[in-house]
N, C-alpha and C positions, 0 to 999 in steps of 0.2 A: 677695261683699264688699258691705258696706253703704255707701251713698252718704252725703253729708253730712246730709241730712234723716233717713235711716235711722238713722244713729248718734245723732242728736238724739232721735228717738223711742225708741230703745233705752234711752238714758240716762234719759229721762223716765219710761219704763215701770218701770225699776228703782227710780227715786226714789219714784214713787207707790206701788209695791208695798211698799217698805221703810217709807214713811210710814204706810201703812194698817195694817201689822202693829204699828208702834210706837204708833200712837194708837188701835188697835183700831177703825179706821174701815173697814168692809167696802166702802164705796163707793170709797174710794181703792184698796183691794186689787183690787176688780173692774176699775176703770179701768186700773190698772197692768197687770193680766193681759191686758186687751184690747189695750193698746199693744204689749206684748211679743209677744203672739200674732200680731197683724197685721204686726208688723215681721218676725218670724222666719218666718212662713208664706209671706210674699211672696218671700223669697229663693229657695227652690227653684223656685217658679213663674216667677220672673224668669229663672233659668238655663234652665228648660225652654223658655220662650217665645223668649228672646233667644239664639240660637245664633251666637256670634261667629265660628265657623268659616265661616259663610256669607258673611262679608265678606272680600274679597280686596283688599289694599292693596299698591301698588308705586309706585316712583319712576322717573321718566324724566329723563335729563339730556341737554341739547342737545349737550354735549361734556364730556369728562372731563379734558381737558388745556386749560388756559387760561393767559393771561398775568396777571401780578399786577394790572395796571390794566384787566383785562377783566371781564366779568360772567358769572356762572353762572346760566342760566335753568333752574329746577327745576320739574317738573310732577309732582303726586301724583294717582294715580288710585285711587278707591274703587269697587269693584264688588260689588254685592249679587247673589250667584248663587242665592239662595234666593227663596222667595215671601213671607216675613215682612217686615213693615214695621218699621223701627227709628226710634223717635221722637226719640232723642237719640244722636248719634254724634259723637265728637270725635277727630280725627286730628291728630297733631303730628309734624313732622319735625325732629329735633334737629340743631343745629350749634353749633360753638364760637364764641362772640362775640368771642373774642380773636383768632381767625384769619379770620373772615368778618364782613362788615358787611351787614346787611339793608337793601337799597336800594329794593325795591319789593315790595308785597304782604305777606302774612303766612305764616309757616311752619306754620300750623295752621288748622283749620276746625271749627266746631260746626254740625251740620246734622242733618236727618233724611233717610232714604233708603228708598224703596219697593222692593218686590220686583222683581228683574231690572233694577234701575236702576243707572246709573253716574254718579258725580259726580267732577269734576276741580277742582283748584285749583292755582295756581302762585305762585311767588315768585322773586325775584332776589337773589343774593348777590354781593358784591364781595370777592375775596380780599385780605387785608391783608399777607400774608407769603408769600414764595417757599417752596416745599416740597411734600411729599406729605401730605395730611391727610384724615381720614375725615369723611364726611357721614352723619348718622344716629345711632341707628336711628330707624325709624318706630314710633310707638306708637298704639294705638287704644283708646278708652274708650267703653263703652256704659252708658247709664243708662235706668231706666224713666221713664214719663211724669211721675211725682210726685217723682222724684229720691231715692227711698228706697234703691234698690239700684244698684250699678254693678259693672262688671268691666273690668279694664284688661289689655291684652296687648301685649308687645313683638313686632313683626313679625320673624320669623327671617330671617337673611341680608339685612337691609335697610341694611347699611352699605356705602357706596360711597367708594372712594378717589379724591380729586381731585388731579391733579398741577398745581401752580402754577409756571409759569415766572417768571423775573425780568420786570420791567416791559417791555412791548413797546417803550416809548420807548428803553430801553437797547439792545434788539435792533436798532432802526432806526439808532441811533448807531453801533453796531458794524458794521452792514452798510455804512453810509456810510464809516466809517473803514477798513473792510476792503477797500474798492474800490481797485483798483490806482492810479488817478489820484489819489485822495485821499491815499493813503499817500505817493505821490511828492511831493505838494504840502505835506503837513503834516510829513513826517519825512525827505524826501529819500532814501527807501529805494532801495537798489541791490542786486539779487540777486547772489550770488557767481557768478562765471563760471569755466568750465573749458574750455580749448581742446580741440577734438577734433572728432568728427563730429556736431556739433549742428546746429541749424536757423538760427542767427543768424550773419550774416557777421562775421568778426573782423578779417581782413586778408589780406595776401599775403606770401609768402616764396619764397625760392629752392627749386627742386625738389630733393628728396632721394630717393636710390634707395629704392624701397619705397613711395613715395607712390602713391595710386590715380590712374590716368589720368583718371578722371572729375572729379578735383579740379583738374586743370591749367587755368589761365586762358590759353587759346590767343591771345586778342587781346593780352594783356599780354606773353606770351612772344614773339609776333611783333614787337611794338614794341621790346622790350628785347633781342631776339636771344638769349634764354636761357629755359629752362623756368621758369615761375612757377606756384606752387601756391596755390590759395585755401584759407584756413583759416576754419573755423566754430567757434562756441562753443556749449556746452551749459550750461544753468543748473544750479547745484549745489543739490540739495534736501537738507534736513536733517530730522531727527526731533526734535520738541519734546515733552518730557515735563513735565507740570505736576503737581507734588506739593503737595497742599493739606492743611494741618493742620486736622482737623475735630473737635478736642477741645473740651471744655467752655469752656476759657479763650478760645477764638476767638469765643465768643458775646458778648463784652464790647461794650457800646455800645447805642445805640437799637435796638429790636427789628428794624427793617427796614434798619438801617445798621450792623450789627455788623462786626467785623473779618472774620468769615467771609463775610458777604454781600458785602463789598467784594472779598474774595478770589475769590469765585465770579464776580462781574461782570468782574473783571480777567482771570480765566481764560477767560471767554467771549470777551472782546475779543481776547485773544491768539490763541485758537483760530481765530476768524473770519479774522484777518489772516494767520495762518500757513497756513490752508487756502487762502486766496486766492492765496498765494504758492506753492501746490502742495507745501507741506511736509506731513509726517505729524505728527499730534498725538495724544498719549495722556494720560489723566488717572488719577491715583492719589490717593485721599483716605484719610486715616488718623487714628486716635486709638489705641484699644487693639485687641487682636487681633480682637474680634468686629466691629470697624468698619473693617476694611481693605477698600476697594473699588477695583478696578482695571479700567480701560477700555482695551482694546488699541488701540495707535496705528492711526489710519486717516486717510483723506483724502477730499476731494470735498464737494460742497454738501450732500448728504444726511447726511453724517457729522456736520455741525454740529448737526443736530437730534437725533442720537443723544447728543451731548454734553449738549444741553439736557435731555433725559430723564434722563441720568445724574446731572447735578449737582442737578437739581430734587429728587431723592429723598434727598439727603444732608443730615443735620442735625448741628449741632455737639453731640457727646455723648461721654462717656468721657474717660479721662485720656490724655494724650499719651505714647505709648510709641514714641518716634522711632527708637530703635535697633532694636526689633523690626520696626517699619514698614519701615525701609530694608533689613533682612534679607529681609523678605517681598518687597520690590520687586525686589531683584537676583535673586531666585529666579525671578521672573516675566519680567524684562526685563534684558538685558545689552548690547544693541546701543549703540554709542557714540552719544550724543545730547546735545542742549542741555537741561539740566534747570533748571527753576525750582522751587525749594522755597519755598512761601509759608507762613510760620509766625510766630506771635508769640514763639516761642522761650522760652516760660514753662515750662522744664523744666531739669533739671540740666545744667550746662555739659559735664561729662564724657560724659554720655549723647549730647549733640549731637555732640561731637567724634568719639565712637566711631561714630555713625551716618554722619557724613560720610566717615569712613575706609572704610566699607563700599562707598561709591560710587567712591572714587578709583581703584582698580585698573582700572576699565573706561574710563578716559580720557574721561569726560564733561566737558563744559563746565558748571560748576555755579554757579548764582547763588541766593543766599538772599535772598528778599524778606521783610523783617520789618515787618508792620503794627504799628508801635510803640504798645503798648497805651494809655499815657496820652493820646496824641493822639486816639485814637478814643473813649475812655470819657468825656472831658470836651468832646468836639466839640459845638459849638452848645449848651452847657449853661451857664446862669448860676450861678456859684458865689459863695458868701459869701467873705469875706476868709480865714476859718479854713479853709474847704474848699479854697481856692486854695493856701494854704500847705501843706496836707496833700497836695494833688495834685502840687505841685512837689517835695515830698520823695519821693513815690512815683516820680515821673518820674526823679528823680536816681538813686534806687536801681536802677530798672529799666535806666537807661542804663548804669550801671556793669556790670550783668549782661550786657547786650548787647555792651558793649565787650570784656569777657573772652572772649565767644564769638567776636567779630570777630577779635581778636588770635590766638586759637587756630586758627581755620579758615583765616586768611590764610596761615599757614605751609604750608598744603596747596594754596594757589593758588585759594582760594574766597573770594569777596567777599560781605559782608553789606550789604544796602542797606536803610536804614530809610525807611519811608514812612508818610505820614498819609492821611486820607480824601481829601485834595485831590490827591495825586500818586501814589497806589498804581498806578493804571492806567498813568499816564505813565512811571513808572519801569520797569514790566514791559516795555512796548513799546520803550522806549529801549534796554534791554539786548538785546532780541531783534534790533532793527535793527542794533545795533552788531556783533553776531555775524554777521549776514547780510552786512554790508559787508566784514567781514574774512575771511569764509569759513572760520571756525574749526571749524565742526561740520558734518560731512557723512557 
């Protein structure tokens, strides 16, 4: 391949050759031939001398899983395994500027490299959006000393996937809110209790035939002159299933504050709190058939990071097939549970009703949390008077649609809760705590 100067010489050679023949000027013809010959003959010589296979390029990442407000340090290593010197080498590492911000260094280098020499350069990126994104590929360009010829090659297998978690600030808030003391202070949470052979003292009662002797309170019995039995209580654990609509319509709003991003953050908060309360939590994200993703319910501190990995890889894409999604869900999971269905409900009313009917026979406690689209899509946006009027008309039409859904599912004992960016998390946690207090799902 000719470089920029090589292409210029080639064009000039053709120009002088054509001009020489046109004006019968043999000097121009001779000059044109010399230019063409020198340009063309230098190409095979360049390829013979510059063996690009002698250059090995690879990328090293400090970590492949980062938080949105963290930094990715990337190091690129260029190794010349041959004896030849390369006078001009350019290596570039590609990234998507819509997803990453270059905060330090440069993602390319132009240098020369001697035989058996190694050169390194590094740069730092800051992720802009939660998700799983590719970094790369790496490309290498060689040129001769005069810039007449060049060769470019894409490095095979040089794409690396980076998993970007939501902002660490959100995680810290979740950990703070998820602590037992914080929950009690902020929400007045009380776990459901079940009398039995638990570990927490509940009270005393009169001895009944069949009670275990080890439960008899001998001091109280002696004082009251009759057998008294101590009762203990055990905490009632529940299974929480979080179903998140991951269709295209959930991508409405600012790129890092869409309905889907708020749904993910809310799900993370609920997961952390539920796990702190020793409950089981499972996640199901859905749009169309190829985008059904199910994470089996689990518990424990380590499980929270499994949830982080799971949700970080989900992107809003595809059309919402909610009936097919609920059919898929009940085939995978049927245990009675507390279900939170987070969806903007931008699909046919009958399809939603049929989808909820799929869940009803399993006696779940079902709450539909609706990120109300107009509240998200005009959030923190300055609109003209015309745009505001249009937004209000759309909001009114959407509200009528949601109202029809609300009335239809209410007959089945299911509530629809509309929420905006400022109260989506609060509404989700409120309903969870309400269920825990009443002990309705176990």
